[in-house]
N, C-alpha and C positions, 0 to 999 in steps of 0.2 A: 047509297052519301055520305054515311057520317064515315063510314072507311077513307073516303074522300076528302074531306074536310078536317077527319084527324091528320094525314097521311102530309097535308097539304099546312097545318099547324104544330109538327113534331117539325118539321124543317125548318120554316122561321124560328121555331125555339131554335133547337140546337145550333143553328149560326145566321144569326135576323141580318147582317153584313152580306152575305154569298148568300144568303134567297134572292132579298133586292140586286142584287148584282145576275144573279139567273134565274129575274125575271129578269130584266130589260134586255138578257142574253138573248132570251126566248121573243121578247114579243119584237126587236130588229131584227130575227131570222121570219119570223113569221112574216116580217112586213116585207123585205128582200126576198121569200119566197111568193110571196102574191105578188110582188109587181114584175118580176121572172115570169110569173105560172101565165100571166093576163098578156102580156108581153112577149110571149114566146116565139115568136112570127119574123116580129122585130124586137129583140134583144134590146133592152138601154139598161147595158149596164154599167153607164154616168148614173144611175136611178137607185139598184139594189145591193151594189158595189159598197157601197159607202155602208146603210142596211146590214150589209154582210161581214163590214171591219169592224162596225161596234158592237157588233153580238159575239165575234171569235173573241177580242179581247176582253167584254165583260166575262162571258164566258170560264176564260181562262184564273181570272181572280176571284170567280168563284168557285173557281176548282180547286182553288191556290186553296181559300182560307177555309173547303170544304176535306182538304189535304187530300184528294183525288187524284193522283197519280199519273194516270192512265185518260185521264180526261184530259188532263194538262197536259199529255202528249198531243191529245185528236187538237187541242182546242189553238196551242202553238203552232202545230199544222195549215191548222185555217187562217191564222192570225199571220202566221207566214206569207202562206197562198194570195190573201185577199191584201198587205200590202205591194206585195208584187201587182196586183192588178191595177189594186190605186195610182198604185207611181207610173202603168204605163199607162192608165188611162188620160192620166193628168197631168204629165209631164212629162 
C-alpha cells in the first residue's frame, strides 16, 4: 500500500496540473464506461459519449503537460472520434 501511495504522491509532485487533468480524465471515462456497461442492451450514447469526450480532452492536456508523446497521439485519436460521435448525435 505504501508503494501505491508513494506512486500517487510522486505523480502529483512531478506535475500537479497534469495530475488533476489525468484524474478528471480517469473519472469521466470510468463514468462513461459504467454507463455503457449498464446500458449495453440498449446503449445510451447521448449519456456516455460526452463523458468519453471530456475524458479524452482532459487526458490529452494531461499528456501534454507530462510530455507523453504517444499518450497524446492516442488521446488525440479518442478526442477526434468522440467529437465526431457528439456531432453525429446532437447535430
